[in-house]
C-alpha positions in Angstrom: 0.1 296.7 140.4 2.3 296.6 143.5 6.1 295.8 142.6 8.1 293.3 144.6 11.3 295.1 145.7 14.3 294.2 143.6 16.3 293.2 146.7 13.7 290.9 147.7 13.7 289.2 144.3 17.5 288.9 144.3 17.3 287.3 147.7 14.5 284.9 146.7 16.4 283.6 143.7 19.5 283.2 145.8 21.6 285.6 143.6 22.8 287.4 146.6 23.1 286.8 150.3 21.6 288.9 153.0 25.0 290.2 153.9 25.5 291.4 150.3 22.1 293.0 150.2 22.9 294.9 153.4 26.2 296.1 151.9 24.4 297.1 148.7 21.7 299.0 150.5 24.4 300.8 152.6 26.1 301.8 149.3 22.8 303.0 148.0 22.4 305.2 150.9 25.8 306.5 150.6 26.1 307.2 146.9 22.5 307.2 145.7 23.1 304.6 142.9 20.3 302.2 142.0 20.5 298.7 143.6 21.0 297.2 140.3 23.9 299.4 139.3 25.5 298.6 142.7 25.4 294.8 142.5 26.7 294.9 138.8 29.5 297.5 139.6 30.7 295.6 142.7 30.7 292.3 140.8 28.1 290.5 143.0 26.1 289.2 139.9 26.0 289.6 136.2 23.8 291.4 133.7 21.7 288.2 132.7 20.7 287.4 136.3 20.1 291.0 137.3 17.7 291.9 134.5 15.8 288.7 134.8 15.2 289.9 138.3 14.4 293.4 136.9 11.8 291.9 134.6 10.0 290.3 137.5 10.2 293.7 139.5 8.3 295.3 136.6 6.0 292.3 135.8 7.4 292.2 132.3 8.8 289.3 130.1 12.6 289.0 129.8 14.2 288.9 126.4 17.6 287.4 125.7 18.5 289.4 122.5 21.6 287.2 121.9 19.5 284.0 121.7 16.3 285.9 120.3 17.6 288.5 118.0 15.3 291.3 116.8 13.5 291.5 113.6 15.8 293.7 111.6 12.9 295.3 109.6 11.9 297.1 112.8 15.3 298.7 113.4 16.6 301.8 111.4 20.3 302.7 111.0 19.7 306.3 111.9 18.2 305.5 115.1 21.3 303.4 116.4 22.5 306.1 118.8 19.0 306.5 120.1 18.9 302.7 120.9 22.2 303.2 122.9 21.1 306.4 124.5 17.8 305.1 125.7 19.0 301.5 126.1 16.2 299.8 124.1 15.7 297.7 120.9 12.7 297.3 118.9 12.5 293.4 119.0 9.6 291.7 117.3 5.9 292.0 116.2 3.5 289.9 118.1 -0.2 289.8 117.2 0.3 292.8 115.0 1.9 295.0 117.8 5.7 295.8 118.1 7.4 294.6 121.3 10.2 296.9 122.5 13.0 295.4 124.7 14.4 297.9 127.0 16.6 297.9 130.2 14.5 300.6 132.2 11.2 302.0 131.3 12.2 305.6 132.0 9.9 308.6 130.9 12.3 309.3 128.0 12.4 305.8 126.7 8.6 305.4 127.0 7.9 308.8 125.2 10.3 307.7 122.4 8.5 304.4 122.0 5.0 306.1 121.8 6.4 308.7 119.2 7.9 305.8 117.2 5.5 302.9 117.4 2.3 304.4 119.0 0.5 303.4 122.2 -0.1 299.8 121.0 3.7 298.9 121.5 4.3 296.5 124.5 7.4 296.3 126.7 9.9 293.7 127.6 13.0 293.8 129.7 16.6 293.1 128.4 20.0 293.8 129.6 22.4 296.7 128.7 24.9 294.1 127.4 22.2 292.7 125.1 21.4 296.1 123.7 25.1 297.0 123.1 26.1 293.6 121.5 22.9 293.9 119.2 23.7 297.4 118.1 27.4 296.5 117.5 26.4 293.4 115.5 23.9 295.3 113.3 25.3 298.8 113.2 28.9 298.6 114.2 30.3 299.4 110.7 28.0 302.4 110.5 29.0 303.7 113.9 32.7 303.2 112.9 32.0 305.3 109.8 30.3 308.0 111.7 33.2 307.9 114.2 35.6 308.4 111.4 33.9 310.9 109.3 31.5 312.9 111.5 33.7 315.8 112.0 34.7 315.9 108.4 31.1 315.9 107.4 29.9 318.4 109.9 32.9 320.9 110.1 35.3 320.1 107.3 37.5 323.2 108.0 38.4 321.6 111.4 39.4 318.2 109.9 42.8 317.2 109.1 41.6 314.6 106.6 43.1 316.7 103.8 46.4 318.4 104.9 46.3 321.3 102.4 43.1 322.7 100.9 43.2 323.7 97.2 43.3 327.4 98.0 46.3 326.9 100.3 48.2 324.9 97.5 47.6 327.8 95.2 49.3 330.0 97.6 52.0 327.6 98.9 53.2 326.2 95.5 54.2 329.5 93.9 55.9 330.6 97.1 58.0 327.4 97.1 58.8 328.0 93.4 59.9 331.5 94.2 62.1 330.3 97.0 63.8 327.7 94.8 64.3 330.3 92.0 65.9 332.7 94.4 68.2 330.0 95.8 69.3 329.1 92.3 69.8 332.7 91.1 71.0 334.3 94.3 72.3 331.6 96.7 73.9 334.3 98.9 70.8 336.1 99.5 68.9 332.9 100.0 71.3 331.8 102.6 71.2 335.1 104.4 67.3 335.2 104.4 67.2 331.5 105.6 69.5 332.2 108.5 67.7 335.3 109.5 64.4 333.6 109.5 65.9 330.6 111.5 67.2 333.0 114.2 63.9 334.8 114.5 62.0 331.6 114.9 64.5 330.1 117.3 65.0 333.2 119.4 61.4 334.2 119.5 60.1 330.9 120.4 62.6 330.6 123.4 61.8 334.1 124.6 58.0 333.2 124.6 58.8 330.0 126.5 60.6 332.0 129.1 57.8 334.3 129.7 55.3 331.4 129.9 57.6 329.4 132.3 58.2 332.4 134.6 54.4 333.0 134.7 53.9 329.2 135.5 56.3 329.4 138.4 54.2 332.0 140.1 50.9 330.0 140.4 49.6 329.5 143.9 49.5 326.0 145.3 46.1 324.7 145.9 45.2 323.5 149.3 42.6 321.9 151.5 41.8 319.1 148.8 41.1 316.9 151.8 38.4 319.2 153.0 37.0 319.7 149.5 36.7 316.0 148.9 35.2 315.3 152.2 32.5 317.9 151.5 31.3 316.0 148.4 28.1 314.1 148.9 28.6 310.8 146.8 24.9 310.7 146.1 25.4 313.8 143.9 28.3 312.3 141.8 27.4 311.7 138.2 28.2 308.6 136.1 31.8 309.1 134.7 33.0 307.5 131.6 36.6 306.4 131.2 37.7 305.6 127.6 40.8 303.4 127.3 41.9 302.8 123.8 44.6 300.2 123.6 46.3 298.0 120.9 48.8 295.2 121.5 48.8 296.1 125.3 48.6 292.5 126.7 51.7 293.0 129.0 50.3 295.7 130.9 46.6 294.7 131.2 46.7 293.3 134.8 48.3 296.6 136.1 45.8 298.7 134.2 42.7 296.8 135.5 44.1 297.1 139.1 44.7 300.8 138.7 41.0 301.4 137.5 39.8 299.3 140.4 41.6 301.6 143.0 39.9 304.8 141.8 38.1 306.5 144.6 34.9 306.7 142.8 31.6 304.6 143.3 32.0 301.5 141.2 28.3 301.7 140.3 28.9 305.1 138.7 32.0 304.2 136.7 31.5 303.5 133.0 34.9 302.2 131.9 35.2 301.4 128.1 38.1 299.2 127.1 38.5 299.9 123.3 40.1 297.1 121.4 40.8 297.0 117.7 39.0 293.9 116.3 42.1 292.0 115.3 43.8 292.4 118.8 43.0 289.2 120.1 46.2 289.0 122.3 45.0 291.9 124.4 41.4 290.5 124.5 42.6 287.2 125.8 44.8 288.9 128.4 41.8 290.9 129.6 39.6 287.8 129.7 42.2 286.0 131.7 42.0 288.6 134.4 38.2 288.2 134.7 37.3 291.9 135.1 34.0 292.8 136.7 31.1 294.4 135.0 32.2 298.0 135.5 34.6 297.2 132.5 32.9 297.2 129.1 35.0 295.6 126.3 34.2 297.1 122.9 35.8 295.8 119.6 36.5 298.7 117.3 35.6 297.6 113.7 38.4 297.9 111.1 38.8 301.3 109.4 41.5 303.7 108.3 43.2 305.6 109.6 43.8 303.4 112.6 44.3 306.0 115.2 43.5 306.6 118.9 40.9 309.3 118.2 39.0 307.1 115.9 38.8 304.4 118.6 37.7 307.0 121.2 35.0 308.4 118.8 33.7 304.9 118.5 33.6 304.3 122.2 31.9 307.6 122.6 28.8 306.2 121.0 28.4 303.8 123.9 29.3 306.2 126.7 26.7 306.8 129.3 28.6 309.3 131.7 27.9 313.0 132.3 31.7 313.4 132.0 34.4 311.6 130.1 38.1 311.2 130.2 40.7 309.3 128.2 43.4 307.1 129.8 46.0 305.1 128.2 46.6 301.5 129.1 49.9 302.4 130.9 48.4 305.3 132.9 48.1 305.3 136.6 45.9 308.1 137.7 45.6 309.6 141.2 42.9 307.8 143.1 40.8 310.9 143.7 41.2 312.3 140.1 37.6 311.8 139.1 36.2 313.3 142.2 38.5 316.4 141.9 37.4 316.8 138.3 33.7 316.7 139.3 34.4 319.3 142.1 36.2 321.7 139.8 33.7 321.4 136.9 30.9 322.4 139.3 32.7 325.2 141.1 34.5 326.9 138.2 33.1 329.4 135.9 30.8 327.9 133.0 33.2 328.7 130.2 35.8 326.3 131.6 34.6 323.1 129.9 37.9 321.0 130.0 40.3 320.0 132.6 43.8 318.7 132.1 45.5 316.7 134.8 49.4 316.8 135.2 51.3 314.0 133.6 54.7 312.4 134.4 56.5 309.1 134.4 56.7 306.4 137.0 59.9 305.1 135.5 61.6 308.4 135.4 64.8 307.0 136.8 65.3 304.1 134.5 68.0 305.7 132.3 69.3 309.0 130.8 66.4 309.2 128.3 63.7 308.7 130.9 65.5 311.4 133.1 65.2 313.8 130.1 61.6 312.9 129.4 60.5 313.3 133.1 62.3 316.7 133.2 60.6 317.8 130.1 57.1 316.8 131.3 57.8 318.5 134.6 58.5 321.7 132.7 55.5 321.2 130.5 52.7 320.2 132.8 53.8 321.8 136.0 54.8 325.2 134.7 54.4 325.8 131.0 50.7 324.8 130.8 49.9 326.5 134.2 51.6 329.7 132.6 49.5 329.4 129.5 46.3 329.1 131.5 47.2 332.1 133.7 48.1 334.3 130.6 44.9 333.2 128.7 46.5 331.3 125.9 44.8 328.1 124.6 46.2 324.9 126.3 47.1 322.2 124.0 45.8 319.2 125.8 48.0 316.2 126.8 47.1 312.7 125.2 45.6 311.4 128.4 43.8 312.6 131.7 41.8 315.4 130.0 38.3 315.6 131.2 35.3 317.1 129.5 31.4 317.0 129.7 30.1 314.4 127.3 27.4 316.5 125.9 29.9 319.4 125.2 32.5 317.0 123.6 29.8 315.7 121.2 28.6 319.2 120.3 32.2 320.1 119.3 32.5 317.2 117.0 34.5 315.0 119.3 38.0 314.1 118.3 39.5 314.3 114.8 40.4 310.9 113.7 42.9 312.3 111.1 44.9 314.3 113.6 47.6 312.3 115.3 47.6 314.8 118.2 43.9 314.9 118.5 44.3 316.3 122.0 46.1 319.5 121.1 43.6 319.9 118.2 40.7 319.5 120.6 42.2 322.2 123.0 42.6 324.7 120.1 39.0 323.9 118.9 37.6 324.4 122.3 39.3 327.8 122.5 38.1 328.8 119.0 34.6 328.2 120.3 35.0 330.6 123.2 35.6 328.0 125.9 38.5 327.6 128.3 40.6 324.7 129.7 42.0 324.7 133.3 44.8 322.7 134.8 43.5 320.0 137.3 45.3 319.7 140.5 45.8 315.9 140.1 48.3 313.6 138.5 48.6 310.7 136.2 51.8 308.7 135.9 52.8 306.9 132.7 55.5 304.8 131.3 58.2 306.6 129.5 59.7 305.3 126.3 63.2 303.9 127.4 65.1 303.8 124.1 65.9 306.4 121.4 64.2 304.9 118.2 60.8 304.4 119.7 61.2 307.8 121.3 61.9 309.4 118.0 58.8 307.6 116.5 56.6 308.8 119.3 57.9 312.4 119.2 57.7 312.5 115.4 54.1 311.7 115.6 53.5 314.5 118.3 55.4 317.1 116.2 53.5 316.0 113.0 50.2 316.5 115.0 51.2 319.9 116.1 51.9 320.7 112.4 48.6 319.3 111.5 46.9 321.3 114.2 48.4 324.6 113.1 47.6 324.0 109.4 44.0 323.1 110.3 43.3 326.1 112.5 45.2 328.6 110.3 42.9 327.8 107.3 41.1 331.1 108.1 43.6 333.2 110.3 41.3 336.2 110.5 38.4 334.1 111.8 40.7 332.4 114.3 42.2 335.8 115.5 38.6 337.1 116.0 37.6 333.9 118.0 40.6 333.7 120.3 41.5 337.4 120.5 44.9 338.9 119.5 46.8 337.8 122.6 45.7 334.1 122.4 46.1 334.1 118.6 49.8 335.1 119.0 50.3 332.6 121.8 48.8 329.8 119.6 51.4 330.9 116.8 54.3 330.5 119.3 53.3 327.3 121.2 51.8 325.3 118.4 53.1 326.7 115.2 56.7 328.0 115.9 57.6 325.3 118.4 57.9 322.8 115.5 59.7 325.4 113.3 62.2 325.9 116.2 63.1 322.2 116.1 63.5 322.3 112.4 65.8 325.4 112.5 67.8 324.2 115.4 70.4 322.3 113.2 71.1 325.3 111.2 71.7 327.5 114.3 73.9 324.9 115.9 75.6 324.2 112.7 76.7 327.9 112.1 77.8 328.0 115.7 80.0 325.0 115.4 81.5 326.3 112.2 82.4 329.4 114.0 83.8 327.4 116.9 86.1 325.5 114.7 87.2 328.6 112.6 85.5 327.5 109.4 82.8 330.3 109.2 85.6 333.0 109.1 86.8 331.6 105.8 83.3 331.9 104.3 82.5 335.3 105.5 80.4 336.1 102.6 77.8 333.5 103.5 78.5 334.0 107.3 79.0 337.6 107.9 80.2 338.6 111.4 76.9 340.3 112.5 74.8 337.2 111.6 77.3 334.8 113.1 77.2 336.9 116.3 73.4 336.9 116.5 73.4 333.1 115.9 75.9 332.5 118.7 73.9 334.7 121.1 70.7 333.0 120.1 72.2 329.5 120.8 73.7 330.7 124.1 70.3 332.2 125.2 68.5 328.8 124.2 70.9 326.7 126.1 70.9 328.9 129.3 67.1 329.0 129.2 66.9 325.2 129.0 69.4 324.7 131.7 67.6 327.1 134.0 64.3 325.3 133.2 65.7 321.8 133.8 67.7 322.7 136.9 64.8 324.5 138.4 62.8 321.3 138.0 65.6 318.9 139.0 65.5 320.2 142.6 62.0 318.7 143.0 63.3 315.2 142.7 64.5 315.3 146.2 65.6 311.6 146.6 67.3 311.7 143.1 68.6 315.3 142.8 72.1 314.3 141.8 71.1 312.2 138.8 68.4 314.7 137.6 71.0 317.6 137.9 73.3 315.6 135.6 70.4 315.0 133.2 69.7 318.7 133.3 73.2 319.7 132.3 73.2 317.2 129.5 69.7 318.2 128.3 71.1 319.8 125.0 71.7 316.2 123.7 68.1 315.6 124.3 67.1 318.8 122.2 69.1 317.4 119.4 66.8 314.3 119.3 63.8 316.7 118.9 65.3 317.9 115.7 65.7 314.5 114.3 62.1 313.7 115.2 60.9 317.1 113.6 62.5 316.3 110.2 60.9 312.8 110.3 57.6 314.5 111.2 57.8 316.9 108.4 58.6 314.0 105.8 55.6 312.2 107.2 53.3 315.1 107.0 53.9 315.1 103.2 54.0 311.3 102.6 52.0 309.7 105.5 50.1 312.4 107.4 47.6 310.0 109.2 50.1 307.4 110.1 50.0 306.4 113.8 53.1 304.7 114.9 52.4 302.8 118.0 54.4 303.3 121.3 55.2 300.0 122.9 54.4 299.7 126.7 55.1 297.1 129.4 58.9 297.4 129.4 59.2 299.3 132.7 58.7 298.0 136.1 55.6 299.7 137.9 57.3 299.1 141.2 59.5 302.2 140.3 56.5 304.5 140.7 57.0 304.7 144.4 60.5 305.9 143.9 59.6 309.1 142.1 55.9 309.7 142.8 56.2 311.7 146.1 58.8 314.1 144.8 56.8 314.8 141.6 53.6 315.4 143.5 55.2 318.1 145.7 55.3 320.6 142.9 52.4 323.1 143.3 49.9 323.8 140.5 47.2 326.4 139.9 43.6 326.2 141.3 41.4 328.6 139.5 38.9 330.5 141.8 35.5 328.9 142.3 32.1 330.8 141.8 31.7 330.4 145.6 28.8 328.0 145.5 28.3 325.4 148.1 28.9 321.8 146.9 25.5 320.5 148.0 23.7 323.4 146.1 25.4 322.6 142.8 25.6 318.9 142.5 22.2 317.7 141.2 20.6 314.5 142.5 20.1 312.0 139.7 16.6 310.3 139.7 16.0 306.6 139.0 13.0 304.5 138.1 13.8 301.6 140.5 16.0 301.1 143.5 
């Protein structure tokens, strides 16, 4: 039977004008998207109107699943993800034969229906919104449970659900008991051993950072992005999923929606999931007040513990339909071309590079002294340290946002660990342990820095606690990890993830002994503070301070319009390091008492207009661009096929 073109049906029903149809067809020629995806993505019409027209196009009945819900006896819990993947719902039985409501009768969907119900099943059309809402209503709790426990059930050794396994406790508890007995029986020896270990951890970590930073400063600046992006045929761009977990973010919803709308990526190929906790009505109302178009999909995450960002992301992953996925926070303002750059790099880099990390910094860097420090720290980390790790070949601990990965690969790896409060660093280590690599993406995302000390300490304590969790999880079988990473990467993991937290914990002791010497107190207790140990401690502190001053002053020069204030911040940077030690002790306490607690960082305090004041300076710093495989863009970007256009 001859089908009436979808565009003709939309015109006949008065759903779009001829001008809109012409524009939609032009976009179809440009980016290869289906006409239906285009009119939805550009906000011309809604799902209900479109899929009634699609039903006429296919000469099939239309089912409104929200008004005519399915017979639950036809649905199986274990098939919930199939319903989402294939966009279908077994609906009802009519005259003894099942009727399957689906959005698009693709070959995969039809083959699944035949396997499940036989050739007697008949088809009807429904909308993707109806399918999603039906699955959420019937199986939302099951999907939440799977999101929370999947990694624990599949790969328990990679889950932080239990901080210490029984066999580790059998080793750790006797060790602690021996340390306590030694301290009680031989306090002098215990003090000497403690200070020696502190100096080793403090000095070795700083030496490692110097090597990584120096390596990172030698990377070559990437060029010709304008030419690269111009070479991309938008017809070959895949659907891209953006997960945006948020909680109590009503104040920044308008800016967040506007930032997503300005992304240089076809709207018809954007799958943006706004992940809201079920009780967060304030943020939900703020989103509804902004009337976002249909490229934004609002998902309500069912209640569950722990209430963490990775749990929400895992839930959203069940509904994702992109080839690639990235995570953005509500306060993030990514570079407009970031997604296109990610696609280009994924399809030109070696196959073992499966994850990309964009550079992060803060649009309110000039707000006060704390944000100056914070911005300098992020410049050091994301512009140089991570590039150095990549060049040396050491696993990159991902940042909490703007990391990009193939959806199928992420699911195969077990997705994120809901029990790890730095799920990003954990995923980076897990990728490396499976033989994959992460590369730095030559793109940026601007965020809002915390502007007061107490919220900063809460946020940083969570990050340090997560690094501790990550180290404990991946060191459950050190020999296996060493074989998987190789010796060089294994040692790098110990320094950057393990000893970095230890260095923050030992810093007060190193500083304390140095101050005791400065004020002449240590000399009166030379038994506990022998001259040789005091001298090593002083040299260690001097090396640490000089290295941090070099890092920060090196980076301060890139803030061309604000060099003076950032130079002052660089000179005062030791005070910022002291805050790290406070946060590290809080992190250690919470690791024991509340390992899965996620302390929320408040956003919406800073003025986004400040972005223009620092953005250009921050973007001028070069980053690495790994060599491509030399393939032409048109030869490696596959064309997606559709059933109707």
